[in-house]
C-alpha positions in Angstrom: 0.0 0.0 0.0 1.4 3.4 -1.0 2.3 5.8 1.8 0.4 9.1 2.2 2.6 12.0 1.0 2.6 14.8 3.4 4.6 18.0 4.2 4.9 19.0 7.9 4.6 22.7 8.8 5.5 23.8 12.3 7.9 25.8 14.5 8.2 25.5 18.3 8.8 22.5 20.6 5.0 22.0 20.8 5.2 20.8 17.2 8.1 18.3 17.7 6.2 15.3 19.1 3.7 15.4 16.2 6.5 15.5 13.7 8.3 12.6 15.3 5.0 10.6 15.4 4.4 11.1 11.7 8.0 10.2 10.8 7.7 7.0 12.8 4.4 6.0 11.3 4.8 3.7 8.2 1.6 5.0 6.7 3.2 8.4 5.9 6.0 9.7 3.8 7.1 13.1 5.2 8.4 14.8 2.1 9.7 17.9 3.7 9.4 20.3 6.6 8.5 24.0 6.5 9.4 26.1 9.5 10.2 29.7 10.5 13.6 31.3 9.8 16.4 31.0 12.4 16.0 33.8 15.0 18.5 35.7 17.1 18.4 34.6 20.8 20.3 35.3 24.0 22.6 38.2 24.8 24.8 37.4 21.9 21.8 37.4 19.5 23.3 34.3 17.8 20.9 32.8 15.3 19.0 29.9 16.8 17.1 27.3 14.7 13.5 26.4 15.5 13.0 23.1 17.4 11.2 21.7 14.3 14.2 22.4 12.1 16.6 20.7 14.5 14.3 17.6 14.6 13.9 17.5 10.8 17.6 17.7 10.2 18.2 14.9 12.7 16.0 12.7 10.5 17.6 13.9 7.2 14.4 15.7 6.0 14.6 18.6 3.6 13.8 21.9 5.4 12.3 25.1 4.0 12.5 28.4 6.0 10.8 31.1 4.0 9.9 34.5 5.4 6.4 33.7 4.1 5.2 30.3 3.0 3.8 31.7 -0.2 7.3 32.2 -1.4 7.8 28.4 -1.7 4.6 27.6 -3.5 6.4 26.2 -6.5 8.5 24.0 -4.4 5.5 22.7 -2.5 3.6 22.1 -5.7 6.5 20.1 -7.1 6.4 17.8 -4.1 2.7 17.0 -4.8 1.6 16.3 -1.2 -1.8 14.9 -0.4 -1.8 17.2 2.7 0.1 19.8 4.6 0.1 19.0 8.3 0.2 22.3 10.3 1.1 22.3 14.0 1.9 25.7 15.6 3.5 27.3 12.6 3.2 30.8 14.0 2.3 32.3 10.7 -1.0 32.7 8.8 -1.2 30.4 5.7 -2.7 32.1 2.6 -5.6 30.5 0.7 -3.3 29.8 -2.3 -1.3 27.5 -0.1 -4.3 25.9 1.6 -5.6 24.9 -1.8 -2.3 23.5 -3.0 -2.4 19.9 -1.5 -4.9 17.6 -3.1 -6.7 17.0 0.3 -6.0 20.3 1.9 -4.2 21.3 5.1 -4.8 19.5 8.4 -4.2 21.3 11.7 -3.8 20.5 15.4 -5.6 23.1 17.4 -5.0 23.3 21.1 -8.5 23.4 22.4 -12.0 22.0 21.8 -13.4 24.0 18.9 -15.4 26.0 18.5 -15.2 27.1 22.1 -11.8 28.9 21.8 -10.5 30.2 18.5 -7.4 32.4 18.2 -3.9 32.6 19.7 -4.2 32.1 23.5 -6.4 29.0 23.4 -4.2 27.2 26.0 -4.4 30.0 28.5 -8.1 30.7 28.1 -9.5 27.5 29.7 -7.2 28.0 32.7 -8.3 31.6 33.2 -11.9 30.6 32.9 -11.7 27.6 35.4 -12.6 25.0 32.8 -12.3 21.4 33.9 -11.9 20.0 30.4 -9.9 21.2 27.3 -8.4 19.1 24.6 -7.2 18.8 21.0 -9.0 19.4 17.7 -7.8 17.8 14.5 -9.3 20.0 11.8 -9.1 21.1 8.2 -7.9 24.7 7.6 -9.7 27.3 5.6 -9.1 30.9 4.8 -10.5 32.2 8.1 -8.9 31.5 11.5 -9.9 28.2 13.2 -13.2 27.9 11.4 -12.5 24.8 9.3 -14.3 21.5 9.5 -13.5 19.1 12.4 -12.0 15.7 11.8 -11.7 14.5 15.4 -11.6 15.8 19.0 -9.9 14.5 22.1 -10.5 15.7 25.6 -8.0 16.4 28.3 -8.8 16.8 32.0 -7.1 19.9 33.4 -5.1 18.9 36.5 -5.1 20.9 39.7 -2.2 23.4 39.6 -1.9 23.2 35.8 -0.1 26.1 34.2 0.0 27.1 30.6 3.4 25.5 30.4 2.3 22.1 31.8 -0.9 22.2 29.8 1.0 23.1 26.6 3.3 20.1 27.1 0.4 17.8 27.8 -1.6 18.9 24.7 1.5 18.6 22.6 1.9 14.9 23.6 -1.9 14.3 23.2 -1.8 15.8 19.7 1.1 13.6 18.7 -0.8 10.6 20.0 -4.0 11.1 18.1 -2.8 12.9 15.0 -1.5 9.9 12.9 -4.8 7.9 13.1 -7.0 10.9 12.5 -4.9 12.0 9.6 -4.7 8.5 8.0 -8.4 7.9 8.4 -9.2 11.3 6.7 -6.8 10.6 3.8 -8.3 7.1 3.4 -11.8 8.6 3.1 -12.9 7.1 6.4 -13.8 10.5 8.2 -16.5 12.9 7.1 -15.4 16.4 8.2 -18.0 18.1 10.5 -18.8 21.8 10.3 -18.4 23.9 13.4 -21.3 25.6 15.2 -20.2 29.2 14.8 -22.7 30.4 17.3 -20.6 28.7 20.1 -17.3 30.3 19.1 -15.2 32.6 21.2 -12.1 34.4 19.9 -9.1 34.8 22.2 -6.4 37.1 21.0 -2.6 37.0 21.2 -1.2 37.8 24.7 1.1 40.8 25.2 3.2 41.7 28.2 0.6 44.2 29.4 -2.0 41.5 29.6 -0.2 39.9 32.6 -0.9 42.8 35.0 -2.8 41.6 38.0 -6.1 43.3 39.1 -6.1 43.0 42.9 -9.8 43.9 43.0 -10.7 40.6 41.6 -11.5 37.6 43.8 -8.5 35.4 44.9 -9.9 32.4 43.1 -9.7 34.3 39.7 -6.2 35.7 40.4 -5.0 32.2 41.3 -6.2 30.9 37.9 -4.7 34.0 36.2 -1.3 33.4 37.7 -1.2 29.8 36.4 -2.5 30.8 33.0 0.1 33.5 32.5 3.0 31.2 33.5 5.7 31.3 32.0 4.7 34.1 29.6 3.8 36.9 29.9 3.8 36.1 33.6 1.3 37.6 36.1 2.9 40.8 37.4 2.2 43.9 39.5 3.9 47.2 40.4 6.0 47.9 43.5 7.9 51.2 43.8 7.9 51.7 40.0 9.3 48.2 39.3 7.5 45.2 37.9 7.1 42.3 40.3 6.2 38.9 38.8 4.0 36.6 40.9 5.3 33.2 39.5 3.4 30.8 41.7 0.7 30.9 44.4 -0.8 28.3 46.6 -4.0 26.9 45.1 -5.7 27.0 48.5 -7.6 30.3 49.0 -7.4 32.0 52.4 -10.7 33.4 53.6 -9.4 36.7 54.9 -10.7 40.1 53.9 -9.2 42.3 56.6 -6.6 44.1 54.5 -6.5 46.7 51.7 -6.7 45.1 48.2 -3.2 44.4 47.0 -1.6 44.6 50.5 1.0 42.1 51.5 0.9 40.5 55.0 2.0 37.5 56.9 -0.3 34.5 57.4 1.2 31.7 59.6 4.7 33.1 58.7 3.9 32.8 54.9 3.5 35.7 52.5 -0.1 36.5 51.6 -1.8 39.2 49.5 -5.3 40.5 50.0 -7.5 40.3 46.9 -10.9 41.7 46.1 -12.4 38.7 47.9 -10.2 36.4 50.1 -6.4 36.3 50.0 -3.6 34.3 48.3 -0.4 32.7 49.6 2.6 33.4 47.4 5.1 30.7 46.7 7.5 32.3 44.2 8.1 35.8 42.9 10.6 37.8 40.9 11.5 41.5 41.1 12.4 43.2 37.9 16.1 42.7 37.1 16.5 40.0 39.9 16.4 36.3 40.0 13.2 34.3 41.0 12.9 33.6 44.7 10.7 31.8 47.1 8.5 34.0 49.2 10.7 33.2 52.2 13.9 34.3 50.4 12.2 37.4 49.2 11.0 38.5 52.6 14.5 37.9 54.0 16.0 40.0 51.3 13.4 42.8 51.3 12.6 43.5 55.0 10.2 46.3 54.3 8.1 44.3 51.7 5.5 43.0 54.1 2.8 45.7 54.5 3.4 47.1 51.0 0.3 47.7 48.8 0.9 46.3 45.3 -0.5 47.5 42.0 
């Protein structure tokens, strides 16, 4: 039986498990990989290859790194793939490329569509306190995250889950379920299902300013917010004109409302912050320009911190 001819399109480490799964699966012939150009990183600004490029080269696969994928339309057409498989490419793909493969472009989306469309779909269920999220295997069309669904796979959000841990979990789940869904679609065994657009929510790309903490909100919401913002853009607040990142808080809410909103105080010798309703215990934090510290280390280093009003 002939292998399915595919081109893989992706960039960050989230994409790597899916690429490896397709390479290992004998039903597929991965013809080439498309990823973003090398980017400067670190203090030296030395060019750093995307994780997908490193993986592709380790397996001896041809790699394309165009500024825009439309610039390699002729090369992709010459490969004659049945499908492009897109996993976190970090670039919009124009309709001309979407129509190029004989069976379209298949995408892994990091939520259960149509509930969350857009960029911050991993953070959104954490901020909203959802118990379930998951992976959607879908066809791509010219508008963002609106294509027909091939399959969906749920994931139960664990207590204390951060956007980092959730991203890692969904990356592995996607790699686990992608090969069968893709093969069944290419074999004509899956009928794509249209999304119910009336149930859709769009969540935009996060910026640094989106991490600022509103201490007037209830502690339960801020606790979810801290987890959703970790590791980027981080949940942060102001102290004496400097940014203070709140990296980790205790998931257990303290039923105390005796302080001013945003005020730091000691609770059983641990650092606490008053919120709009109830209070939070802080585990780790980081002052602008300094290394991350436990709350105990921070209090020892900044003796006048307790009693400060943040924000």
